[in-house]
C-alpha positions as CSV (number, residue, x, y, z in Angstrom):
1,M,8.8,10.8,-32.1
2,K,6.6,7.5,-32.6
3,S,3.4,8.0,-30.6
4,C,2.2,4.8,-28.9
5,T,-1.4,3.9,-28.7
6,P,-2.7,1.3,-26.1
7,C,-4.1,-1.8,-27.6
8,E,-7.1,-1.5,-24.9
9,P,-8.4,1.4,-22.9
10,R,-7.0,1.4,-19.5
11,H,-10.4,2.4,-17.9
12,R,-13.5,0.8,-19.2
13,S,-16.7,2.2,-18.4
14,A,-20.4,1.6,-19.2
15,T,-20.2,4.6,-21.8
16,D,-17.6,2.3,-23.7
17,G,-20.2,-0.4,-24.2
18,Y,-18.7,-2.4,-21.2
19,A,-20.7,-3.8,-18.6
20,P,-19.5,-6.3,-15.7
21,A,-20.4,-9.7,-15.6
22,P,-23.5,-10.2,-13.4
23,G,-22.7,-10.1,-9.6
24,R,-19.4,-8.5,-10.6
25,R,-18.4,-5.0,-9.7
26,P,-17.2,-2.6,-12.6
27,F,-13.5,-1.9,-12.9
28,S,-14.1,2.0,-11.9
29,D,-15.3,0.7,-8.6
30,P,-12.0,1.4,-6.3
31,A,-13.2,-1.1,-3.8
32,H,-13.4,-4.0,-6.4
33,L,-10.2,-5.6,-5.3
34,A,-11.1,-5.5,-1.6
35,G,-14.4,-7.2,-2.1
36,D,-12.7,-9.9,-4.4
37,V,-9.3,-10.8,-2.4
38,T,-9.7,-12.7,0.7
39,V,-7.0,-12.3,3.1
40,G,-6.9,-14.2,6.4
41,P,-5.7,-12.8,9.6
42,P,-2.1,-12.9,10.5
43,G,-0.8,-15.8,12.0
44,E,0.2,-15.6,15.9
45,R,3.4,-13.7,16.7
46,P,4.8,-14.0,20.4
47,L,5.1,-10.5,21.8
48,T,8.5,-11.8,23.2
49,I,10.0,-10.6,19.8
50,K,8.9,-7.1,20.4
51,R,10.7,-7.1,23.8
52,S,13.9,-8.7,23.1
53,A,17.1,-6.8,23.6
54,E,18.2,-6.9,20.3
55,F,14.8,-5.4,19.0
56,L,14.8,-2.7,21.8
57,A,18.4,-1.5,20.9
58,L,17.6,-1.4,17.3
59,R,14.4,0.7,17.9
60,A,16.3,2.9,20.0
61,E,19.1,3.5,17.2
62,V,16.4,4.2,14.8
63,E,14.5,6.8,17.1
64,D,18.0,8.4,17.7
65,L,18.3,8.8,13.9
66,V,15.0,10.1,13.3
67,R,15.6,12.8,16.1
68,A,18.9,13.6,14.6
69,E,17.5,14.2,11.2
70,H,14.2,16.3,12.6
71,R,16.8,18.6,14.4
72,A,19.1,18.8,11.3
73,H,15.7,19.7,9.1
74,R,14.5,22.2,11.8
75,S,17.9,23.9,11.7
76,R,17.6,24.7,8.0
77,V,14.3,25.8,8.2
């Protein structure tokens, strides 16, 4: 079987000779995306959608399915 080597290392670090540009976080920083990506607040959503009869019926159906699955799981344990 042929082994595959990546063209470039997955994780760069200062020991590899990589240094981020001034003012930029290193790739190894787990929060680098959170700091670089700007996401606005969600748009206004009327609460009447969550109180409509269709939504309440669907929610009740999902809750019943979850309860049935939970009961089936407990009976197997």
